[in-house]
ROVOGU-690393 format. One record per residue (C-alpha): residue number from 0; x, y, z. Coordinates in Angstrom, 3 decimals. Example, Ala and Ser with C-alpha at 12.3 -4.5 7.8 and 13.67 -1.06 7.14 Angstrom:
REM ROVOGU-690393
NODE   n     east    north       up
NODE   0   12.300   -4.500    7.800
NODE   1   13.670   -1.060    7.140
This chain:
REM ROVOGU-690393
NODE   n     east    north       up
NODE   0 -154.412   38.575  133.142
NODE   1 -155.260   34.972  134.045
NODE   2 -152.645   33.667  136.483
NODE   3 -151.956   30.584  134.386
NODE   4 -151.079   32.740  131.393
NODE   5 -148.250   34.644  133.075
NODE   6 -144.880   33.477  131.762
NODE   7 -143.259   33.943  135.164
NODE   8 -145.276   31.041  136.593
NODE   9 -143.404   28.682  134.273
NODE  10 -139.888   29.979  134.742
NODE  11 -137.860   27.461  136.655
NODE  12 -136.528   28.844  139.882
NODE  13 -135.307   26.551  142.622
NODE  14 -137.570   26.430  145.648
NODE  15 -136.252   28.316  148.633
NODE  16 -136.355   26.714  152.043
NODE  17 -139.543   27.457  153.945
NODE  18 -139.317   29.846  156.825
NODE  19 -139.260   33.378  155.480
NODE  20 -142.027   32.866  152.957
NODE  21 -145.760   32.623  153.292
NODE  22 -147.382   29.302  152.468
NODE  23 -148.706   30.594  149.145
NODE  24 -145.234   31.840  148.124
NODE  25 -143.804   28.457  149.072
NODE  26 -146.546   26.769  147.023
NODE  27 -145.699   28.884  143.956
NODE  28 -141.984   28.154  144.311
NODE  29 -142.778   24.451  144.539
NODE  30 -144.968   24.625  141.428
NODE  31 -142.330   26.503  139.422
NODE  32 -139.706   23.914  140.208
NODE  33 -142.005   20.980  139.616
NODE  34 -143.194   22.276  136.221
NODE  35 -139.614   23.032  135.208
NODE  36 -138.656   19.425  135.899
NODE  37 -141.723   17.566  134.646
NODE  38 -143.443   19.527  131.886
NODE  39 -141.886   18.947  128.486
NODE  40 -143.002   19.064  124.873
NODE  41 -145.710   16.563  123.877
NODE  42 -147.710   16.008  120.709
NODE  43 -150.959   17.999  120.720
NODE  44 -153.054   14.806  120.754
NODE  45 -151.590   13.700  124.082
NODE  46 -151.566   17.034  125.887
NODE  47 -154.842   16.658  127.803
NODE  48 -154.053   13.128  128.985
NODE  49 -150.508   14.118  129.907
NODE  50 -151.765   17.228  131.729
NODE  51 -154.183   15.108  133.752
NODE  52 -151.424   12.674  134.708
NODE  53 -148.966   15.440  135.565
NODE  54 -151.578   17.315  137.628
NODE  55 -152.143   14.191  139.745
NODE  56 -148.378   13.708  140.143
NODE  57 -147.929   17.360  141.100
NODE  58 -150.703   17.199  143.707
NODE  59 -149.201   14.047  145.208
NODE  60 -145.687   15.505  145.343
NODE  61 -146.979   18.771  146.834
NODE  62 -148.736   16.777  149.559
NODE  63 -145.481   14.892  150.264
NODE  64 -143.685   18.168  150.942
NODE  65 -146.554   19.586  153.002
NODE  66 -148.138   21.911  150.454
NODE  67 -151.921   21.587  150.178
NODE  68 -153.217   21.525  146.609
NODE  69 -155.645   24.258  147.647
NODE  70 -152.722   26.633  148.294
NODE  71 -151.419   26.119  144.776
NODE  72 -154.850   26.413  143.172
NODE  73 -155.605   29.539  145.183
NODE  74 -152.661   31.212  143.453
NODE  75 -152.827   29.773  139.918
NODE  76 -156.262   28.202  139.475
NODE  77 -156.673   24.731  138.007
NODE  78 -153.207   23.141  137.832
NODE  79 -154.307   20.720  135.101
NODE  80 -155.272   23.701  132.941
NODE  81 -151.977   25.407  133.762
NODE  82 -149.957   22.318  132.861
NODE  83 -151.952   21.782  129.636
NODE  84 -151.266   25.396  128.668
NODE  85 -147.553   24.931  129.324
NODE  86 -147.487   21.695  127.310
NODE  87 -149.198   23.466  124.401
NODE  88 -146.656   26.289  124.532
NODE  89 -143.794   23.777  124.528
NODE  90 -145.296   21.888  121.583
NODE  91 -145.778   25.117  119.615
NODE  92 -142.214   26.231  120.338
NODE  93 -140.940   22.829  119.228
NODE  94 -142.967   23.030  116.006
NODE  95 -141.668   26.541  115.296
NODE  96 -138.105   25.417  115.891
NODE  97 -138.586   22.376  113.651
NODE  98 -140.084   24.454  110.838
NODE  99 -137.280   27.018  111.226
NODE 100 -134.662   24.292  110.953
NODE 101 -136.405   22.758  107.928
NODE 102 -136.295   26.110  106.134
NODE 103 -132.504   26.309  106.493
């Protein structure tokens, strides 16, 4: 399974303080929290542009907290691709919810 396709990567879990975790575990915790806060439903037309913007923001914020982008990408691959995938999932879920509500 491609790491960016695993649902657990997207589940929001607060980052634990560094100390007992390896750097890659800390990087994954950071990414989970960041995606949970920043990645929300977008129209399909804007997903790629939004993913690019969010990937840059994520890399900058990771650097601020001492997590090299390479550590994140080593675990999940291309973060822009991961974020785009998550945005697409959110948009599809929103569309399904909207069509379900319209049918009622």
